[in-house]
N, C-alpha and C positions, 0 to 999 in steps of 0.2 A: 309659320309659328314655330319658334325655336323649342327644341326638346332638350330638357336638362338631362345630363348624364346621371345614371343611377348612382346613388350614394355608395361610397366604398364600404364594403362590409367591415365592421370592427373586428379586432382579433378576438378569438374565443377567450372568454374569461378563464383565467387559471385559478388554481386554488388560493384562497386567502390564507397566506402563511400565518399571519398573526391570529386569524380566526381559528385556524387549526390548533395553534398552540393554546389559545385560551379555552378552546373547546375541550382540550385534554387536561386542563387544570383540575386537580383533585378537589373534591367537595370538602374534604377534611384536611386542612393544612397541617394539622398536628401529625399526620402520617410521615412528614418529612423527618421527624425525629428518629424514625426507625432506620434511617440511612446514615451511616457514618460519614464524616467529612472526608472528601476526596474520593468517594466511591461513585460509580456510575449510577445515576438516578434512573429509576424505572419510568414507565409511561405515566405514572401518577404524580410525578414531580411537576411543580409549576414551571421549571426550566427545561422540561423534557422536549427533545427535538422529534421531528417526525421520524418514523421508522424507515421511510423510503430514503435511500442515500441521495438521490437527486434533490428531493425536497429539503433535506438537511443542508446541502451545499447552498441551495438558493436562500434558505433562511439565514445562514451564516453570512452569505454575501450581502444580503439586505441589511443585516445588522452592522457589518463593517462599513458599508457605504454611508450609513446614517451616523457614524461616529465622527467626533471632532478629532483633530490631530492629538490633543491631549489624551483623549480616550484611546486612540490607537496606540499611543506610546505606552499607556497602562496595559493594554492588551498584549503588546509585544513583550514588555518586561515580565508579564505574568506567564506567557506561553513559553518563553525561552528556557527557563529552568525545567519545564515539563518535558522538553524535547531532548535534554541532555541524557547521555547514557554512560554509565561507569563501565568502561570496557573491561576492566579487571574484575568487576563484579559479575559481568555477563559470562566471561570466559570460565572454563573449568579452573580450579585452583592450581592444577599442575601447569597449565599454560601460563597462568598469571605469574607463578613463581619463576618460570623459565624466562619470561620477559624481564622481570626484575633482576634476574641474574646478570643481565647485560649492563646494569648500572653499577659502576665500580667506585663511585664517590660516596662516602658515608654521609656527607652533608646533604647531597641530593636525595638520598634515601630517607634521611631524617625529615626533610621537607615533604617528601611524598607521604610519609606516615601521618601528616597532619591534614591530608585531603579529606579523608573520611574514615569512619570506624573500620570499614572493610580493608582499606589500604593499611591501616595501622595493624590490623590483625595479620595480614600477609607479612608485614614488616617484622612482626614479633614471632611469627610462626617458624619454628625450627631454625632459629638464628638466621633470618634472612637479611640481616644487615651485612651485606656481602662485601668482603675485600677479596675480589676475585682471584682465584688461583692463577699464578703466573705460569705461562706455557714454557715448556722446555723443548718439546718435540712435536713434529707434525707428520701425519701419515695421510697421503692423498690430499694434501692441502688443508686438512683439519687437524688441529692439535690433538695428539693422542691422549692428552689429559682433558679434552673436552672444551678447550677454549681457543681463541684466535691467537695469532702470532704477534709478538712484540719484538721486532727485529733489532731494536736499538739497545737491548739489554745484553750485558756481558755475561758469559757463562759463569764466571767466578763471582759475580756480584748479584746473584739472586738471593739476597739476604733475607731469607725466611719468608719473603712475600708470597703468600699463598701456598706455603709448603706444609701446612698443617695436616695435609692428607697422610703424611708419614706416620702420624699418630694412629691412624686406622690400620696400618699394615701389621701383619702378624710378625711380632718381634721374636717369636720362637723359631722361625724358619730361617735357614741360611740362604735360601734362594729369594731374590727380589721378586715381588709381585706387583702387578699393575694396580695402582691405587684407584679407588672409586671417587669420582669427582664429588665433592661435597661443598656445601655453602656454609661459610663460617662467618661469625660476627667480627666486626672490627675490634671488639673488646677481647675476644679470644685470640685474635691475631696479635694484638698488642701484648697480651699476657704471655703468649708463647715466645714472641720475639724478645720481650724483656727478660724472660727466664733464661733464654740462651745467652743474652748479654751478661746477665749476672753470673751465669756459670763460667763464662770466660774470665770473669774477674776472680771468682773464688769458689768455683764448683767444678762440675764435670765428674765423670766416673770412667774407669777403665773397662772397656768392653772385653778386650782380649789382649793378651801379650804372648806372641809366638816366639819361641827360641829356636834358632837354627845353629846347631854346633858347626864350627868351622873344621875343615879337613886338617888332619895332622901334617899331611905332606904339603898342603897349600893353604896357609892361614888366610890368604886374601880371597879365597873362593866364596866366602860368605858376604863379601862386600856388596851393599846395595848400590847399584849404579844408576837406576832410573826409577821414577815413580809417576803414576798417573791415577787420577780418581775422579769419579762423578758421584751422583746421588745413589747409584746402584752398586758400583764395583770399585775396588782398589786393586791396581795392577802394579806389581813390583818386579823389576828386572834385576837379576843377580849376576855376579861375575862367574858363577858356577854353571852357566849355560841355561839356567832355569828361569821360568817366569811364574810367579805365584799370583793367583787371582783370589781375592777375598771379597766377602759381602761387606758393603759399606755400612750396612745397618746393624749387623751383628758382629763383624770382625772375624767370622768363621772362614777358614780356608775352604774355598769352593773347589778349586782344582789347580793343578800344576801343568803348565804348558811345556812340554819337552820336545825338542827338535833341533835347537841350535847346537852346533858342535863346539863352539867356544863361547866366551863370555858375552852377555847381552849388555849393550851400552845405551840403548835408546828404546823406549816404548811410547806408544800413543794409543789412547783409548777413544773409541768412536761410539757415541750413543746409538742405540737402536732407534728405528723410526726416523722422523725428520722429513724433509722435503728436498727435492732436487733444486739446487741453486746454481748460480753462475751468471755470466753475462747474458743479457736478454734485451733485444733479440740477437741471435748469432747469424751473421751473414758471411758469405764467401763471395769474393770477387774473382772472376776467372778471366783469363786472357781471351782476347778476340773482340772483333767489332770495333766500334768507335769508343775508345776510352775504357773498354772492358765491359763485362756483363755481370750484373748483380744476380747472384743465385737466389734460391728460395730462402725465406726466413723460416727458422725453426724456433717456434715459441716454446718457452719453458713449460714443462708439465710438472705439476707437483705430485709427490708420491712416487711409487715404484713405476718404472717405465720399461717398455720392451727394449730388447737389445738394439733394434734398429733406431729407436728414438733416443737412445742413451749415448749418442755420440758426443763424448766430452772432449775429444781432441779437436781443438779449434784453431784454425789459422786463417787470418783475414788477409787475403792475397789481393794486391792491387793489380791493375792492368799491366804494370811493368814487371810484376812478379816479386816485388819487394814486400816485406812484411810490415803491417801497420800495427801499432800498439792498440791493445784492447784493455779496458779498465772498467771495473765496477766496484763501488764501495762495499766491501764485505766486512765481516766481523774479525776483530783481532783474535789471535789464538788464546785459548784459556791458559791461565797461569798454572792451573792444576794438571796440565798435560792431557786434557780431553778435548774432543771436538764434537760438533753436532753431526748427526747422521744425514743421509740423503734419501731415506725411505727404506733402508734394508730392514728385514724382519728382526735381526738380532744384533747385539753389541759385538764389536770387533776389536781386536788388538793388532796393531801394526808394530813390528819389532825389528831391530837390526843390531848387529854386533860385530865381533871379531871374525866371524866366519864369512863376512862379506856379502851376506844375502839378507834380503828383506822378507820377512814372513808375515802372512796375514792369517789371523786365528779367529775362529768362532768361539766366543766365550762359553756359550751354553754347552756345547759338545766337547770343547777342548781340541777340536780338529783343526789341523793346519790346512787352510784352504789353498793358499798359493805360496810358492817359494820363488821369489823374484831375484834373478841373478843379473849381474852387470857390473857392480862395483868390483874393483881389483884390490881393495884394501879395507881396513876396518871402518865400519859405519859408526859415526859418532853422534849423529843427531837425526831426528825424524819428526816431521809435523804432517798432520792431515788437515786439509782445508775444510772449513765448515760447510756442511750441506753439499759437498761434492766428493765423489769417490776418487780423490786425487791426493796422493802422498808425495812428499818431497823429502829426500834423504841426502845428507851430507857425509862425505867420506874423506879418509886420509889420502885417497887417490886424486885429490885436488878438484873433484867434480861434485856437482849435485845432479841427482836424477829424479825425474818426475815419473810417477807410476800411476797406472789405473788399477786400483786395488779391487775394483768390482769385476774386471775381466782378467786381471792377472797379467798385465803386460807393461812394458816400458813405453813411455810416451816420448820423452826427449831427454837429452843430456844438456845440462847447463855447465859449459866449460868456460874457463877464463881465469880462475885462481891459479896461482903458481905454487901454492903450498897447501897443506892440509886444511880442509874445511872443518872448523871447530864447533860452530854454532849456527843456528838459523832461526828465523821467526817468520810467520806468515800473517797476512791480512788480505782478505779478498782473494784476488788472483795475483798478488804480489808476494815475493819472498825475498827476505834479506839474509844474506850469508856473511859470516865473519870468518876470517881465515888467518892462518899463521903467516901469510904474505903481507901482513900489516894493513890490509884493505878490507872494506865491506863492499858488497855488490848488491844492487837492487835488480831483481829479475821479474820479467813477465812470465808467469807459469804457462799461460796458454800459447804463447808464441816462442818462448825460449830466449827472448831478446834480453840482453843486459842493458837496463835503462840508465844506470848510473854506477860509476866506480867511485867509492868514497875513500879518498886518500887524506891522511892526516896523522894517523897513529904512527908511533915510532917503533912499536914492537908488536908482538903477536896479539891477536884479538881473541878473547875468550868468551865474551857474552854480548848478545844483541837483544834489543827489544824494539817492536814495531807496532804502531797503533793505526796505521793507514795514513797518517799525516807526518808524524815525527819518527825518526830512527835514533835510538840511543845505542852506543857501542862502548864497551870497556875492555881494557887489555892490560898487558904487562907493563905498559908505560905509565901506569897508575892514574891515568886520566879517563874521563868520560866525555865523549863527544856527542852532541845532539845535532842531527842533520834534518834538513827539509827533504821529505820524500819526493816532492814534486820537482824540485830544481837540483837536488843533490848538493846544495850548499850547506856548509858547516855553520850552524847557528850559534853554537857555544862550545867552549872547551871548559869542562868543569873539573876542578882540582880539589883535593882534600884528603885523598887516600895516599898512603905511603907505600903501598904494595899492590899486587895484582888485583884488578877489579873483576870479580868472577860472578857477581849476582846483580841482575837488573830487573826492575819492573816499572812500567809506565802506567800512569793514570791520567785522566784529563788535565789535572792541574799539578801533579806531583810526579817526581822521579825518585825511586829508591835505589840506592846502590849499596852493595856489600863487597868488602874486600878481604884479602888475605891478612890485612893488618887488624882484623877484628872489628873494624868500624862499620857502622851503617849510617849513611848520610841521606837526608831527605832534601831534595832540591825543589824549588818552585818552578813551574812552567808557565809560559805566557798563555793567555786565553786565546782560543781559536777564533778566527774571524768568521763571518757568516759564510764565506765561500768555502771554508774548510770544515765547518761544523758538520755538514751532512756526510762527510767522509768518515767520521768517527762515531760509530753507533754505540756510545756509552749510555749507561743508565742515567736518566735525568736526576734521580735521587742522589746518585753519587756526585753529580755535578753541583747540586745544591749544597751538599754537605761540605764540599771542598771550596766553595766560594769564599768562605771566611779566610782562607789562606791564599786567595788569589792576589798576586802582586801586580803592581802597576808596571807600565812600560819601562820605567827607570830602574826597577828592582827585579827584573826578570832573572831567572836562573840563580836565585839567591839560596843560601843554605837555610832551611827551615829548622832542621834538627841535626845535630851531630852527636851520634850515640856510640859510646864505647861499649858495644854489645858483648863482645867475647874476647878472651885472652888469646885466641888463635883465629885461624881463617874462618870466615863466614861461609858455611856450606849450604845454607838454605835461607830463603827470604820470601815472604809473601805478606801483602797488606791489603786492607780495604779502607773505607772511610772511618772505621772505628779502631781496628787493632792492627799491629805489626807483629808478626811472628818470625823469629830468627832461630837458626840452629848453627852451631859452630863445632870446630874440631876440639874445643875444650870440653866437649861432652855435655853442654847445656842447651836447653831450649827455653827461650825467653819470650815474654809477651810484653809489648809496649803499647801505649796509646799513640795512635797515628798523629793526632792533632798536636800533642804536646811533647811526644817523645819520652814520657814518663814511664819508668819501668813498673809493670803491674805485678808480675810474679814469674816464677819458673814453672813451666808446664809439666815437667817430668823430673824424675830423680836423676841426679848426675850420672853420667856414663863416661866411658873412655873417649868416645867420639860420636858425633852425630852426622849421619850421611844425608838424610833427606827429612824434610818436614813439609807438610802441606795440609790444608784444610779444605773441605769440600764446599760446594755451593750452599749458601745460607749459614755457614759456620756451624753446622750441626755435628760435624765429625772432624777430628784432627788426627793425623797419622804421623807417627814418629818412627824413623828408622835409625837405629844406633847400635853401637857395640858396647856391651856391658859384661864384664868378667870373662872376656874372651869369646863371647857368643853374640851372634847377630840377634837383636831384639826388635821385633815389629810390634809396636804398641798402637792400639786403636782406642782413642778417647772419644766419648760421646758427650756433647755439650747440650743435648736436648733435655728439656724438663722431664723428669722421671715421673711415671705414674705412681699413684699411691700404692698399688699392688706390688710394684717392683720394690719400692722403698720398704714396705712391710715385709716382703720376702727376704730382702737383705738383712733386715733387723732380726728376723727369725733365724736366719743362718748364723748370724753373729751370736745370738743368744744360745743356740744349740752348741756352738763351738765352745763358748765359755762354760756351759754346763758339763760338756765332755771333759774339758780340762780340769774342772773342779772335781768331777767324779773319779777321774783317773789318778788324782793325787794320792789318796790313801793306798791304792793298789800298788803304785810304784814304790811307796815307802816300805811296803811289806817285802 
């Protein structure tokens, strides 16, 4: 008799989810009115879930599985907004503002202000429509002004972008102070920049005018031979062996550097802070083995470095012992005679002159740090590489010398010229020198190799300009030649002057030349190709401004403007995308529009002669060195917008002066 297997026991009955829910339904539905919409309902709600988390999940799972696709889509679209979190709302306001400070596009910030009321509140709070402050310097890899680096910008072309922090500086002190990073609105930035531009047209005020009486025995002792400036300092070299240092913000004489035995002919100003630059990585190849052995790589470190890691003398030696060229695209030298630092704590001045020595000075203390000897004749020109403690000097002894100004030693001698070295310019680790032997030479600073000898001029060369791609040279043969820095080929011979060409300045699309005939000529330059563009770290804004003057291939190197600027030799020249400033031996300082060549106005009263004219980054200050009534005059003009307090103070002084004159009238009559 077969025996049936016992029945399989059924699973234990679980709780009836729906029954639990219905059992917890309140007896008074009107109590739901006591709960606002969107709040969590209590256990008396008809939609209340079980208090046990496991039961709640089982209930939700049962509901979801019972839904149709259309209902699931509805649930998804309903739940998605509830899961979103406004990260700026959750974060503390300080962190939210810090995040927004990294957005530098006003349009992006304007769109962000439309996201929510909280974002708009952040946008409007304390002028958060940021036009981020442009960096100038870096310490330890971080900009000392609190922002990241933008390496493609030229020193002399920081045209007010983010420099409104100078408004916060104490204008009553003669010493520069570190500005506090602030967030400004694009409206304030535009207002500030527009005010500066208007002041160039018809405003500005004289900060200081220093008079230096000339010696009765040597009237030429007060001649200004060299000038360098940045946003903090103005350094002036004189033929009387002295170097004067002024505050760029107030025009007050800060100190006088005394140490040279004879006249000072060249000065270069080095910003404080910065970062250590140079070729990276640096490798050395040593002899031995099969084809040589590659040494260890030394990676670049930003900021101050120890002496062991600061080895800047670099020679790449192949297995056969021959030197190989090293190149990195660096920044062109600043037209105002200053360079960026390499992380040193204070600003420095490097000077040279008739006493044949190079001196390195600390501006703050006025102490001469190093006296570098080696040249056997007068030093005529000095440049310091950006972000590297390397200076290059040119002398009448026919040589250039490369110096380590951080350690105070000579690195190498660049020999090859057969006559006096009159001028030089640097970009990256390349230096171009112009000589009285009618040639220019392109050198590798790190190896000492002469890369090209540029022959073509018929007489002595007095001026050179170098932007990393093109070399411009001018001399006594009245011509200007443009060379290809990569091949050494002469691309163009520009004519138009009738006397010595003594002033040159390059921009991405224009070349300005000034001569002893009083003329200033603006030439167009061809656009760089894609392979060359990365070698020329110019400001994009400047490129866009000059594109209107960009010529086609068939009209390259054409004359854009031919300006009869002065009745005598042009002694100073500087331009940007807006203005061209010139000084001449006729004693006048003139302002022109760069794009049209139209004369705007004279910037100063007529004098006997003008030696040097320069304006600082952003166009906030203009410095004029001239001779007037037999005395050396050093004028410091401010183009910054004046605060209401300053204007009112000047008006009060003028009113008091008029009252004194009025009150003194009857007394004098008696």
